[in-house]
C-alpha positions as CSV (number, residue, x, y, z in Angstrom):
1,X,-31.5,143.7,206.4
2,X,-34.5,142.4,204.3
3,X,-36.7,145.0,205.7
4,X,-34.2,147.7,205.2
5,X,-33.8,146.5,201.5
6,X,-37.6,146.6,201.0
7,X,-37.9,150.1,202.5
8,X,-35.1,151.5,200.4
9,X,-36.0,149.9,197.1
10,X,-39.4,148.3,197.2
11,X,-41.6,151.3,198.3
12,X,-40.1,153.9,196.0
13,X,-40.6,151.4,193.0
14,X,-44.2,150.8,194.0
15,X,-44.6,154.7,194.2
16,X,-43.2,155.2,190.8
17,X,-45.3,152.4,189.3
18,X,-48.4,153.8,190.9
19,X,-47.7,157.5,189.9
20,X,-47.0,156.0,186.2
21,X,-50.3,154.4,186.3
22,X,-52.3,157.5,187.5
23,X,-50.5,159.7,184.9
24,X,-51.2,157.3,182.1
25,X,-54.8,157.1,183.4
26,X,-55.2,160.9,183.2
27,X,-53.7,161.1,179.6
28,X,-56.0,158.3,178.3
29,X,-59.1,159.5,180.2
30,X,-61.2,160.0,176.9
31,X,-60.4,156.5,175.7
32,X,-61.0,155.0,179.1
33,X,-64.3,156.6,179.5
34,X,-65.6,155.7,176.2
35,X,-68.6,156.9,174.1
36,X,-71.6,154.7,175.3
37,X,-74.1,156.5,177.5
38,X,-75.7,159.7,178.0
39,X,-73.7,163.0,178.1
40,X,-74.4,163.3,181.8
41,X,-73.1,159.7,182.5
42,X,-70.0,160.2,180.5
43,X,-69.2,163.4,182.4
44,X,-69.8,161.8,185.8
45,X,-67.6,158.9,184.6
46,X,-64.8,161.1,183.4
47,X,-64.8,163.1,186.7
48,X,-64.8,159.9,188.7
49,X,-62.0,158.3,186.7
50,X,-60.1,161.6,186.7
51,X,-60.4,161.7,190.6
52,X,-59.2,158.0,190.8
53,X,-56.1,158.8,188.5
54,X,-55.3,161.7,190.6
55,X,-55.5,159.7,193.7
56,X,-53.2,157.1,192.2
57,X,-50.7,159.9,191.4
58,X,-50.8,161.5,194.8
59,X,-50.5,158.0,196.5
60,X,-47.6,157.1,194.2
61,X,-45.8,160.3,195.1
62,X,-46.3,159.9,198.8
63,X,-44.8,156.3,198.6
64,X,-42.0,157.6,196.5
65,X,-41.0,160.3,198.9
66,X,-41.8,158.3,202.2
67,X,-40.0,155.1,200.8
68,X,-36.9,157.2,200.0
69,X,-37.1,159.0,203.3
70,X,-37.4,155.8,205.2
71,X,-34.8,154.1,203.2
72,X,-32.3,156.8,204.0
73,X,-33.2,156.7,207.7
74,X,-33.0,152.8,207.7
75,X,-29.6,152.8,206.0
76,X,-28.2,155.3,208.4
């Protein structure tokens, strides 16, 4: 039963948190990148951090949907 509870509750919660962190990171990208460095460095940093935030959002969405699906299957 403990594994079923983790699957039904834990994975979707982790997915929501990961998605929220990625969404927040994309909204705060200019603040997170900063202003120190050459324009090329700042653009590379912005692109890299943007891809990382997008990866967090995609991973969180996968965990959320997969966790809900596995939870439904485990409960049934």
